[in-house]
C-alpha positions, 0 to 999 in steps of 0.5 A: 503551444499547441492545445495538447501542450497545454493540456500536459502542462496543466495536469502536470502542474496540477499534480505537483500541486496536490503533491506539494500540498499533501506533503506540506499537510504532514511534514510538521508532524513527521519532523517532529516525530524525527527528533523524538529520542529513544523511549525506555517504554511505550508509555513514555512514547505516548505521554510524548505524543499526548503533549506534542500533539492535540487533536486525534488526526495528529495523534494518529499520524504521529503514531503512523510516523514513529512506527513506520520511521523506527521499525525495520521490517523483519525479513528473516522471519518473513523468509522463514516464519515460525511455526503458527502458536497452538493455544490449546486450552480447556475452556474459551475464556483461558484460550483468549487470554493466551492469544491476548498474552501473544499479542502483548509479547509480540507487541512489546518485541516489536518495540524493544527490538526495532523490528517486526513483520506486519503482525507486530507493526499493526499490534504496535500501533493499535497498543499506542493509539489505546495509550492516547485514547484512540480506538483502533483495531487490527485488520488481518487478510490478503495482500496483493504486492506481486505480479504473480497476484494478479488473476490468482483464483482464491483468497489468502491471508498473509497481511495485517493492517490497521483501522483507527477512528478520527473524529468519529471516521474510521480510516485505514493505515498500513505501517509496515508499507509505510517503512519501505517495501520488500524488493523480491528480485533482490531479496532485500527490504528497502528502507523508503518512509511512505505517507500515502498508506495513511488514510488512504482512499479506499478504492486504493488500499483495497486494491491492495488489502482484502480483509479476513472478516466479513465485518469489514465489508465497507470495501468498495470492490469484492473478492473477484475484483480484488484477485483480478484487478491490475497491480497498482503502485505507489505512484499510481495511488500517489498520483490518483490515477485511475484505470478506465480501459481495460476493465480487468488486470487479466487481459485475453490477447494473442500474438500481434493484438493491440491492447487499448489502454485508457488511463485517468491522471498520469501526470506526464507521458514522456517516459511513460514505457512499459517492461518486458520479461527481458526488463527491456523497454516497450514504447507505447503507441497511438497516444492521444489525451482527451478530457484528461484521459490518456489513451494508447495502445501497445502490440502484445507478443507473447515471447515478451512475457505474460505480464505488462508492467508499465513504468514512469521515470523508472518507477512501477505505475500499474501492471496487467497478466495477459492470458490467451484469447 
């Protein structure tokens, strides 16, 4: 066996071991939650979680699992959002009460109907967390999920997620993305329980989320890094991959230019390719590996589209945007 093959085998087995350890850490909690019956109210559900789990970590995880496994994403509301509520009142106290009442209604509606958009997911998570004695907050902000999000000029406010305190440390989670994802091409929601959005490493979490409020400034990047960074997908995060080159998700190149990439922790390269705008597979070039970093190139042609989306075994890994020099 050559040195190159040995390196490939070692890294592949190492990633498998990491992923197995990760799965085993949470399978027991998820298995218990999966067997839960229907509960008549949130208090009964919280009582059951309190009974089955003792540590703050396991309670927080159980709530994440229950919300992600039991709520469906409300695609109709997402595609046809209602007009924003007007919380007009004579004074701030009354306005605050109206806002709290609106949030409570959203929370209970999500629980009863088992259907919500991100606001319902995050509010229900925070409500259940408070019932089991956990400190939790709802965070609103921008999300990065589509190719057109790469290189956007300004931030928006289109998503909501949570931070919850476990043993004195605030962790990040997104129960909405834990239940699945929106397939933009087919305009359907694909249910796929995704554990990685619980207690995700902030460097990955904030590559896809940017909070409205400056009080959450613990994020590891900044506005420009969020807007101009590459779009990363779940397999990239689960494999703890890292882009070392190029230094931005927005690449300047002309027709025929070779674009160099250096990616750390890709588990295997046999089925790594990029997809052009015709959804044709384009092979990578000049592949080599050094110290766990995979280096390769592609030849860019404008007719193939302005986005370079890399896939591994048919699943999205990362994407970049190309603009002319």
